All heavy atoms as an XYZ file, in Angstrom:
753
protein
N       0.840     -1.162      0.000
C       0.000      0.000      0.000
C       0.890      1.232      0.000
O       1.783      1.362      0.808
C      -0.907     -0.047      1.233
C      -1.834      1.125      1.330
S      -2.883      1.064      2.803
C      -4.320      0.288      2.111
N       0.627      2.149     -0.920
C       1.461      3.341     -1.040
C       1.055      4.384      0.002
O       0.013      4.271      0.651
C       1.321      3.927     -2.445
O       0.032      4.482     -2.606
N       1.881      5.400      0.134
C       1.616      6.466      1.094
C       0.336      7.207      0.734
O      -0.460      7.557      1.608
C       2.802      7.429      1.159
C       2.665      8.595      2.132
C       2.543      8.076      3.555
C       3.847      9.528      2.000
N       0.112      7.417     -0.559
C      -1.111      8.093     -0.995
C      -2.361      7.308     -0.631
O      -3.375      7.882     -0.245
N      -2.296      5.980     -0.746
C      -3.432      5.145     -0.373
C      -3.681      5.199      1.139
O      -4.827      5.225      1.590
C      -3.204      3.694     -0.790
C      -3.214      3.505     -2.286
O      -3.796      4.363     -2.987
O      -2.620      2.510     -2.753
N      -2.610      5.229      1.910
C      -2.755      5.307      3.362
C      -3.381      6.635      3.775
O      -4.251      6.675      4.649
C      -1.396      5.139      4.043
C      -0.858      3.734      3.972
C       0.474      3.635      4.651
C       1.047      2.228      4.517
N       2.361      2.138      5.144
N      -2.946      7.738      3.155
C      -3.502      9.052      3.480
C      -4.956      9.126      3.049
O      -5.804      9.654      3.768
C      -2.657     10.169      2.842
C      -1.294     10.239      3.533
C      -3.368     11.515      2.940
C      -0.332     11.208      2.911
N      -5.281      8.576      1.884
C      -6.663      8.564      1.412
C      -7.549      7.776      2.367
O      -8.676      8.174      2.663
C      -6.735      7.969      0.012
O      -8.063      7.848     -0.406
N      -7.060      6.647      2.857
C      -7.816      5.849      3.812
C      -7.999      6.612      5.122
O      -9.068      6.583      5.718
C      -7.097      4.520      4.083
O      -6.959      3.818      2.851
C      -7.864      3.662      5.065
N      -6.966      7.328      5.548
C      -7.039      8.114      6.775
C      -8.100      9.192      6.670
O      -8.857      9.436      7.599
C      -5.674      8.737      7.076
C      -5.604      9.710      8.246
C      -5.702      8.933      9.546
C      -4.337     10.517      8.194
N      -8.198      9.831      5.507
C      -9.122     10.944      5.334
C     -10.555     10.470      5.147
O     -11.484     11.009      5.722
C      -8.677     11.835      4.153
C      -9.738     12.852      3.810
C      -7.377     12.532      4.490
N     -10.779      9.436      4.351
C     -12.142      9.065      3.980
C     -12.658      7.823      4.687
O     -13.771      7.394      4.418
C     -12.227      8.821      2.468
O     -11.340      7.770      2.114
C     -11.903     10.070      1.692
N     -11.918      7.229      5.579
C     -12.311      5.960      6.178
C     -13.476      6.092      7.148
O     -14.341      5.239      7.197
C     -11.120      5.319      6.884
C     -11.368      3.872      7.228
O     -12.052      3.205      6.445
O     -10.873      3.420      8.263
N     -13.512      7.153      7.917
C     -14.504      7.245      8.985
C     -15.917      7.436      8.441
O     -16.789      6.631      8.688
C     -14.143      8.388      9.920
C     -15.030      8.437     11.142
C     -14.584      9.500     12.100
O     -13.402      9.824     12.139
O     -15.438      9.999     12.822
N     -16.177      8.496      7.737
C     -17.494      8.732      7.160
C     -17.368      9.818      6.105
O     -16.384     10.557      6.060
C     -18.508      9.141      8.223
O     -18.254     10.456      8.654
N     -18.381      9.912      5.268
C     -18.362     10.937      4.223
C     -18.497     12.331      4.834
O     -17.935     13.292      4.322
C     -19.483     10.681      3.226
N     -19.231     12.442      5.937
C     -19.391     13.753      6.575
C     -18.090     14.267      7.157
O     -17.838     15.464      7.177
C     -20.406     13.674      7.719
C     -21.807     13.557      7.300
C     -22.774     13.612      8.471
N     -22.247     13.095      9.713
C     -22.606     13.535     10.910
N     -23.471     14.492     11.028
N     -22.099     12.995     12.000
N     -17.249     13.381      7.636
C     -16.019     13.784      8.300
C     -14.857     13.944      7.337
O     -13.779     14.363      7.744
C     -15.654     12.780      9.381
N     -15.052     13.634      6.054
C     -13.939     13.696      5.107
C     -13.415     15.117      4.931
O     -12.202     15.336      4.888
C     -14.363     13.111      3.760
N     -14.297     16.102      4.848
C     -13.870     17.493      4.676
C     -13.047     18.011      5.844
O     -11.939     18.536      5.654
N     -13.557     17.897      7.074
C     -12.761     18.353      8.215
C     -11.455     17.580      8.390
O     -10.431     18.153      8.756
C     -13.683     18.127      9.413
C     -15.045     18.155      8.852
C     -14.934     17.611      7.470
N     -11.460     16.272      8.096
C     -10.214     15.503      8.218
C      -9.199     15.954      7.177
O      -8.004     16.017      7.458
C     -10.500     14.011      8.090
C     -11.201     13.454      9.309
C     -11.558     12.008      9.120
N     -10.380     11.172      9.118
C      -9.997     10.438     10.142
N     -10.685     10.459     11.242
N      -8.930      9.685     10.046
N      -9.667     16.256      5.967
C      -8.775     16.763      4.931
C      -8.224     18.127      5.334
O      -7.043     18.425      5.132
C      -9.524     16.851      3.596
C      -8.620     17.152      2.431
C      -9.357     17.059      1.095
N      -9.799     15.679      0.863
C     -11.081     15.308      0.783
N     -12.041     16.198      0.916
N     -11.390     14.059      0.557
N      -9.074     18.980      5.930
C      -8.616     20.289      6.402
C      -7.551     20.137      7.486
O      -6.564     20.878      7.497
C      -9.802     21.100      6.920
N      -7.736     19.178      8.383
C      -6.735     18.938      9.427
C      -5.409     18.471      8.835
O      -4.335     18.882      9.280
C      -7.251     17.912     10.435
C      -8.399     18.353     11.326
C      -8.915     17.187     12.153
C      -7.977     19.489     12.211
N      -5.489     17.611      7.817
C      -4.274     17.106      7.176
C      -3.528     18.230      6.444
O      -2.312     18.385      6.594
C      -4.628     15.981      6.207
C      -3.469     15.291      5.516
C      -2.638     14.518      6.525
C      -3.986     14.352      4.438
N      -4.262     19.041      5.692
C      -3.632     20.147      4.957
C      -3.083     21.191      5.930
O      -1.968     21.698      5.753
C      -4.650     20.778      3.974
C      -4.145     22.092      3.408
C      -4.976     19.811      2.859
N      -3.849     21.509      6.963
C      -3.414     22.522      7.922
C      -2.173     22.085      8.680
O      -1.255     22.886      8.898
C      -4.541     22.829      8.900
N      -2.108     20.822      9.072
C      -0.929     20.373      9.816
C       0.313     20.361      8.931
O       1.403     20.725      9.372
C      -1.170     18.998     10.428
O      -1.446     18.047      9.422
N       0.138     19.989      7.665
C       1.283     20.012      6.737
C       1.740     21.447      6.489
O       2.941     21.745      6.509
C       0.897     19.333      5.417
O       0.449     18.006      5.697
C       2.073     19.283      4.465
N       0.774     22.344      6.251
C       1.119     23.751      6.003
C       1.751     24.382      7.240
O       2.652     25.223      7.120
C      -0.124     24.528      5.587
N       1.307     23.970      8.412
C       1.889     24.502      9.641
C       3.354     24.096      9.776
O       4.208     24.917     10.126
C       1.089     24.016     10.844
C       1.496     24.542     12.208
C       1.332     26.051     12.270
C       0.666     23.885     13.294
N       3.656     22.853      9.460
C       5.061     22.413      9.522
C       5.930     23.150      8.503
O       7.056     23.557      8.817
C       5.134     20.909      9.293
C       4.623     20.042     10.436
C       4.640     18.571     10.020
C       5.450     20.246     11.677
N       5.412     23.325      7.297
C       6.178     24.048      6.268
C       6.359     25.503      6.681
O       7.452     26.065      6.550
C       5.479     23.933      4.894
C       6.112     24.852      3.879
C       5.510     22.499      4.407
N       5.301     26.120      7.201
C       5.397     27.518      7.631
C       6.391     27.710      8.756
O       7.188     28.649      8.751
N       6.376     26.808      9.721
C       7.347     26.917     10.810
C       8.769     26.680     10.331
O       9.718     27.293     10.825
C       6.988     25.930     11.930
C       5.749     26.269     12.745
C       5.414     25.137     13.699
C       5.920     27.565     13.479
N       8.917     25.806      9.354
C      10.241     25.594      8.762
C      10.755     26.840      8.049
O      11.936     27.179      8.130
N       9.851     27.533      7.345
C      10.249     28.770      6.665
C      10.583     29.873      7.662
O      11.488     30.676      7.436
C       9.140     29.235      5.718
C       8.958     28.429      4.446
C       7.730     28.901      3.680
C      10.199     28.514      3.562
N       9.853     29.941      8.746
C      10.139     30.954      9.767
C      11.512     30.712     10.386
O      12.236     31.646     10.704
C       9.032     30.954     10.850
C       9.437     31.766     12.064
C       7.739     31.498     10.280
N      11.906     29.458     10.519
C      13.182     29.136     11.144
C      14.390     29.275     10.236
O      15.517     29.091     10.690
N      14.171     29.597      8.952
C      15.318     29.751      8.044
C      16.128     30.991      8.385
O      15.585     32.015      8.802
C      14.832     29.866      6.593
C      14.328     28.596      5.934
C      13.847     28.911      4.525
C      15.409     27.548      5.886
N      17.413     30.891      8.159
C      18.289     32.037      8.330
C      18.378     32.761      6.981
O      18.657     32.135      5.957
C      19.675     31.581      8.756
C      20.626     32.735      9.026
C      21.963     32.262      9.448
N      21.826     31.370     10.613
C      22.800     30.611     11.057
N      23.958     30.591     10.467
N      22.624     29.839     12.099
N      18.100     34.055      6.944
C      18.161     34.765      5.653
C      19.586     34.818      5.114
O      20.555     34.892      5.870
C      17.628     36.157      5.978
C      17.794     36.317      7.438
C      17.729     34.939      8.036
N      19.698     34.774      3.780
C      21.024     34.826      3.159
C      21.628     36.223      3.277
O      22.834     36.375      3.404
C      20.945     34.409      1.694
O      20.017     35.224      1.014
N      20.791     37.225      3.205
C      21.245     38.603      3.403
C      20.505     39.154      4.624
O      19.367     38.770      4.885
C      20.932     39.440      2.177
N      21.134     40.059      5.361
C      20.488     40.568      6.584
C      19.138     41.232      6.348
O      18.266     41.181      7.206
C      21.495     41.579      7.141
C      22.789     41.194      6.545
C      22.499     40.560      5.225
N      18.947     41.847      5.192
C      17.691     42.553      4.936
C      16.703     41.720      4.123
O      15.617     42.198      3.812
C      17.962     43.866      4.204
C      18.720     44.839      5.086
O      18.565     44.818      6.300
N      19.535     45.674      4.478
N      17.048     40.502      3.758
C      16.175     39.659      2.938
C      15.368     38.731      3.852
O      15.818     37.654      4.221
C      17.007     38.845      1.940
C      16.133     38.026      1.026
O      14.972     38.418      0.814
O      16.608     36.992      0.528
N      14.193     39.174      4.210
C      13.337     38.380      5.088
C      12.067     37.922      4.380
O      11.060     37.643      5.026
C      12.966     39.191      6.344
O      12.272     40.368      5.937
C      14.194     39.532      7.161
N      12.109     37.826      3.068
C      10.892     37.483      2.330
C      10.414     36.063      2.649
O       9.215     35.835      2.774
C      11.108     37.652      0.825
O      12.170     36.826      0.394
N      11.339     35.102      2.778
C      10.928     33.739      3.108
C      10.383     33.647      4.529
O       9.446     32.890      4.794
C      12.095     32.769      2.932
C      12.441     32.388      1.499
C      13.636     31.449      1.477
C      11.253     31.738      0.819
N      10.961     34.422      5.425
C      10.482     34.423      6.799
C       9.080     35.032      6.863
O       8.199     34.521      7.560
C      11.466     35.173      7.718
C      12.797     34.422      7.755
C      10.896     35.325      9.129
C      13.895     35.134      8.481
N       8.860     36.110      6.104
C       7.534     36.715      6.062
C       6.508     35.763      5.446
O       5.377     35.668      5.928
C       7.569     38.017      5.268
C       8.404     39.088      5.961
O       8.593     38.992      7.191
O       8.865     40.008      5.264
N       6.904     35.053      4.398
C       6.028     34.060      3.789
C       5.705     32.949      4.803
O       4.561     32.501      4.906
C       6.677     33.459      2.540
C       5.915     32.336      1.860
C       4.625     32.851      1.257
C       6.780     31.683      0.804
N       6.691     32.536      5.567
C       6.484     31.517      6.595
C       5.530     31.983      7.687
O       4.704     31.203      8.168
N       5.632     33.269      8.070
C       4.722     33.798      9.086
C       3.280     33.784      8.595
O       2.368     33.363      9.315
C       5.120     35.228      9.467
C       6.361     35.305     10.316
S       6.707     36.940     11.014
C       6.434     38.048      9.673
N       3.070     34.220      7.363
C       1.719     34.242      6.801
C       1.176     32.820      6.661
O       0.023     32.540      7.012
C       1.723     34.984      5.443
C       0.391     34.826      4.734
C       2.047     36.448      5.643
N       2.005     31.915      6.166
C       1.581     30.524      5.999
C       1.254     29.880      7.351
O       0.274     29.149      7.480
C       2.666     29.723      5.279
C       2.337     28.277      4.946
C       1.145     28.202      4.015
C       3.540     27.598      4.317
N       2.053     30.185      8.360
C       1.805     29.635      9.696
C       0.492     30.154     10.267
O      -0.301     29.386     10.826
C       2.968     29.985     10.645
O       4.169     29.436     10.107
C       2.742     29.445     12.034
N       0.230     31.438     10.120
C      -1.024     31.996     10.638
C      -2.233     31.427      9.912
O      -3.238     31.072     10.535
C      -1.004     33.520     10.531
C      -0.084     34.227     11.517
C      -0.058     35.724     11.238
C      -0.548     33.970     12.936
N      -2.164     31.310      8.590
C      -3.277     30.733      7.833
C      -3.486     29.269      8.191
O      -4.621     28.804      8.313
C      -3.029     30.893      6.331
C      -3.103     32.321      5.793
C      -2.746     32.347      4.312
C      -4.474     32.913      6.026
N      -2.390     28.548      8.378
C      -2.498     27.137      8.755
C      -3.113     26.983     10.143
O      -3.918     26.078     10.371
C      -1.128     26.475      8.701
N      -2.760     27.867     11.063
C      -3.356     27.811     12.397
C      -4.856     28.080     12.347
O      -5.638     27.412     13.028
C      -2.674     28.809     13.331
C      -1.329     28.374     13.894
C      -0.691     29.514     14.678
C      -1.493     27.167     14.782
N      -5.271     29.059     11.533
C      -6.702     29.334     11.390
C      -7.431     28.145     10.783
O      -8.526     27.775     11.230
C      -6.912     30.588     10.543
C      -6.508     31.906     11.193
C      -6.659     33.053     10.207
C      -7.331     32.154     12.432
N      -6.840     27.528      9.764
C      -7.452     26.353      9.142
C      -7.496     25.183     10.122
O      -8.480     24.441     10.178
C      -6.676     25.963      7.881
C      -7.233     24.806      7.066
C      -8.626     25.130      6.553
C      -6.307     24.498      5.900
N      -6.457     25.029     10.921
C      -6.418     23.963     11.921
C      -7.502     24.156     12.976
O      -8.214     23.212     13.341
C      -5.035     23.912     12.576
C      -4.744     22.746     13.498
C      -4.711     21.455     12.699
C      -3.421     22.953     14.195
N      -7.662     25.373     13.456
C      -8.708     25.666     14.441
C     -10.087     25.410     13.844
O     -10.957     24.805     14.481
C      -8.571     27.113     14.956
C      -7.310     27.252     15.815
C      -9.805     27.541     15.733
C      -6.940     28.674     16.142
N     -10.296     25.862     12.608
C     -11.584     25.622     11.958
C     -11.849     24.145     11.725
O     -12.975     23.674     11.896
N     -10.829     23.399     11.340
C     -10.994     21.963     11.123
C     -11.307     21.219     12.398
O     -12.171     20.337     12.420
N     -10.626     21.569     13.484
C     -10.896     20.928     14.774
C     -12.311     21.268     15.232
O     -13.056     20.405     15.707
C      -9.855     21.363     15.826
C      -8.501     20.751     15.506
C     -10.297     20.971     17.234
C      -7.374     21.276     16.364
N     -12.716     22.521     15.068
C     -14.056     22.932     15.476
C     -15.126     22.193     14.672
O     -16.085     21.663     15.227
C     -14.214     24.437     15.293
C     -15.597     24.922     15.550
N     -16.133     24.998     16.811
C     -16.574     25.334     14.711
C     -17.365     25.448     16.735
N     -17.663     25.652     15.469
N     -14.955     22.140     13.349
C     -15.936     21.477     12.498
C     -15.974     19.985     12.780
O     -17.052     19.382     12.842
C     -15.606     21.729     11.018
O     -15.504     23.133     10.804
C     -16.677     21.168     10.118
N     -14.825     19.371     12.947
C     -14.772     17.936     13.235
C     -15.435     17.633     14.577
O     -16.145     16.646     14.719
C     -13.326     17.457     13.235
C     -13.174     15.969     13.333
C     -13.474     15.151     12.259
C     -12.735     15.369     14.499
C     -13.342     13.782     12.336
C     -12.598     14.003     14.594
C     -12.901     13.211     13.503
O     -12.776     11.856     13.588
N     -15.232     18.484     15.545
C     -15.833     18.274     16.855
C     -17.335     18.486     16.863
O     -18.054     17.890     17.665
N     -17.840     19.340     15.967
C     -19.271     19.619     15.923
C     -20.065     18.566     15.158
O     -21.291     18.608     15.142
C     -19.527     20.984     15.266
C     -18.912     22.163     15.968
C     -19.709     22.628     17.113
N     -20.996     23.118     16.639
C     -21.953     23.510     17.428
N     -21.794     23.482     18.713
N     -23.085     23.936     16.958
N     -19.397     17.620     14.517
C     -20.107     16.613     13.736
C     -20.921     15.678     14.606
O     -21.963     15.188     14.187
C     -19.124     15.793     12.897
C     -18.521     16.506     11.706
C     -17.514     15.595     11.030
C     -19.585     16.936     10.729
N     -20.465     15.400     15.793
C     -21.169     14.483     16.669
C     -20.951     13.052     16.242
O     -20.117     12.748     15.390
N     -21.725     12.133     16.792
C     -21.547     10.724     16.439
C     -22.010     10.442     15.020
O     -22.831     11.171     14.470
C     -22.417      9.991     17.454
C     -23.397     10.997     17.934
C     -22.733     12.338     17.813
N     -21.478      9.372     14.459
C     -21.880      8.944     13.120
C     -23.342      8.536     13.116
O     -23.920      8.204     14.140
C     -21.054      7.729     12.683
C     -19.849      8.129     11.875
O     -19.775      9.306     11.488
O     -19.006      7.260     11.633
N     -23.941      8.509     11.924
C     -25.325      8.064     11.806
C     -25.471      6.600     12.206
O     -26.424      6.211     12.836
C     -25.820      8.252     10.372
C     -25.949      9.721     10.026
O     -26.114     10.531     10.956
O     -25.878     10.054      8.831
N     -24.515      5.771     11.816
C     -24.560      4.357     12.157
C     -23.682      4.041     13.334
O     -23.122      2.969     13.413
N     -23.546      4.959     14.248
C     -22.579      4.812     15.325
C     -23.065      4.009     16.498
O     -23.904      3.121     16.385
N     -22.570      4.335     17.651
C     -22.761      3.555     18.869
C     -24.239      3.457     19.257
O     -24.703      2.430     19.697
C     -21.951      4.172     20.007
C     -22.139      3.477     21.324
C     -21.546      2.249     21.562
C     -22.920      4.031     22.324
C     -21.725      1.599     22.765
C     -23.105      3.387     23.531
C     -22.495      2.176     23.739
O     -22.671      1.523     24.919
N     -24.981      4.526     19.097
C     -26.358      4.547     19.582
C     -27.225      3.495     18.886
O     -28.091      2.898     19.495
C     -26.953      5.930     19.389
N     -27.004      3.270     17.599
C     -27.818      2.310     16.870
C     -27.399      0.876     17.144
O     -28.229     -0.002     17.163
C     -27.700      2.553     15.378
C     -28.629      3.603     14.886
C     -28.640      3.539     13.392
N     -29.612      4.474     12.889
C     -29.727      4.785     11.642
N     -28.927      4.245     10.753
N     -30.633      5.640     11.238
N     -26.125      0.644     17.311
C     -25.639     -0.722     17.442
C     -25.479     -1.146     18.891
O     -25.012     -2.230     19.151
C     -24.289     -0.889     16.722
O     -23.357      0.016     17.298
C     -24.437     -0.608     15.241
N     -25.870     -0.295     19.814
C     -25.736     -0.636     21.226
C     -26.681     -1.769     21.577
O     -27.847     -1.768     21.216
C     -26.040      0.588     22.083
O     -26.032      0.226     23.429
N     -26.170     -2.756     22.300
C     -26.986     -3.895     22.715
C     -27.295     -3.833     24.204
O     -27.623     -4.841     24.811
C     -26.262     -5.189     22.386
C     -26.093     -5.369     20.903
C     -25.475     -6.676     20.607
N     -25.257     -6.771     19.159
C     -24.860     -7.849     18.560
N     -24.613     -8.922     19.251
N     -24.690     -7.870     17.265
N     -27.174     -2.669     24.764
C     -27.438     -2.526     26.188
C     -28.927     -2.723     26.448
O     -29.768     -2.375     25.635
C     -27.004     -1.148     26.672
N     -29.231     -3.286     27.591
C     -30.627     -3.515     27.964
C     -31.299     -2.182     28.256
O     -30.653     -1.242     28.727
C     -30.690     -4.421     29.188
N     -32.592     -2.078     27.994
C     -33.291     -0.828     28.322
C     -33.302     -0.621     29.826
O     -33.213     -1.586     30.603
C     -34.698     -1.046     27.766
C     -34.850     -2.515     27.629
C     -33.474     -3.068     27.400
N     -33.428      0.604     30.270
C     -33.427      0.855     31.719
C     -34.637      0.205     32.361
O     -35.682      0.024     31.755
C     -33.477      2.378     31.817
C     -33.965      2.851     30.496
C     -33.569      1.816     29.494
N     -34.480     -0.144     33.640
C     -35.564     -0.789     34.374
C     -36.710      0.190     34.575
O     -36.485      1.360     34.888
C     -35.084     -1.280     35.735
C     -34.081     -2.394     35.602
O     -34.121     -3.152     34.640
N     -33.195     -2.489     36.573
N     -37.961     -0.275     34.451
C     -39.102      0.620     34.703
C     -39.187      0.919     36.189
O     -38.722      0.139     37.026
C     -40.303     -0.186     34.213
C     -39.873     -1.602     34.275
C     -38.386     -1.598     34.040
N     -39.784      2.047     36.540
C     -39.910      2.365     37.973
C     -40.846      1.359     38.646
O     -41.782      0.859     38.036
C     -40.495      3.771     37.980
C     -41.112      3.942     36.634
C     -40.347      3.057     35.700
N     -40.595      1.030     39.913
C     -41.452      0.053     40.609
C     -42.850      0.617     40.819
O     -43.050      1.824     40.899
C     -40.734     -0.184     41.930
C     -39.877      1.011     42.121
C     -39.529      1.525     40.753
N     -43.815     -0.304     40.894
C     -45.181      0.116     41.183
C     -45.254      0.667     42.592
O     -44.448      0.336     43.461
C     -46.136     -1.074     41.049
C     -46.265     -1.537     39.607
O     -46.011     -0.706     38.709
O     -46.604     -2.710     39.380
N     -46.258      1.449     42.834
C     -46.381      2.068     44.153
C     -46.715      1.055     45.233
O     -46.404      1.251     46.400
C     -47.447      3.155     44.100
C     -47.070      4.247     43.150
C     -47.484      5.604     43.660
O     -47.965      5.706     44.779
O     -47.280      6.543     42.909
N     -47.371     -0.055     44.881
C     -47.753     -1.056     45.865
C     -46.595     -1.938     46.290
O     -46.642     -2.569     47.320
N     -45.525     -1.980     45.491
C     -44.393     -2.840     45.812
C     -43.483     -2.172     46.808
O     -43.196     -0.988     46.732
C     -43.600     -3.173     44.553
C     -44.331     -4.068     43.588
C     -43.461     -4.425     42.408
O     -42.222     -4.312     42.515
O     -44.009     -4.821     41.388
N     -43.002     -2.940     47.786
C     -42.085     -2.419     48.796
C     -40.670     -2.900     48.594
O     -39.817     -2.622     49.389
C     -42.550     -2.807     50.201
C     -43.890     -2.317     50.564
C     -43.838     -0.861     50.830
C     -45.220     -0.416     51.302
N     -45.361      0.973     51.445
N     -40.428     -3.674     47.555
C     -39.112     -4.220     47.324
C     -39.223     -5.691     47.057
O     -40.312     -6.255     46.880
N     -38.104     -6.385     47.051
C     -38.101     -7.794     46.715
C     -38.629     -8.672     47.847
O     -39.018     -9.791     47.630
C     -36.685     -8.230     46.312
O     -35.818     -8.055     47.400
N     -38.632     -8.159     49.072
C     -39.101     -8.967     50.211
C     -40.613     -8.852     50.420
O     -41.182     -9.591     51.199
C     -38.401     -8.521     51.490
C     -36.935     -8.792     51.469
C     -36.334     -8.410     52.778
N     -34.884     -8.472     52.668
C     -34.089     -8.066     53.618
N     -34.581     -7.555     54.718
N     -32.792     -8.163     53.459
N     -41.218     -7.918     49.752
C     -42.655     -7.766     49.877
C     -43.096     -7.152     51.190
O     -44.251     -7.165     51.548
N     -42.186     -6.539     51.943
C     -42.375     -6.044     53.274
C     -43.219     -4.891     53.408
O     -44.046     -4.555     54.040
């Protein structure tokens, strides 16, 4: 399995609704690493800070995209076919009748 197939599975495996926010998280995290790398470069000339400025802008945009992706992913809630539908837990016990005093009948 190639790296592209693994990334595609990571993004689209959970559900179709979550594919967009997961893709945003993947792009934002990659852009954040590239932006931080550009910010950490040493300029070749003392007054040439164009790559550092580009890194600052890229880092800020990536942070905004990351925050938006986390927010959107968190607001999705459970899947449609998630835990609630497939739960095999027993229904809660009904409240006892008023005439019953417990298991001893006291």
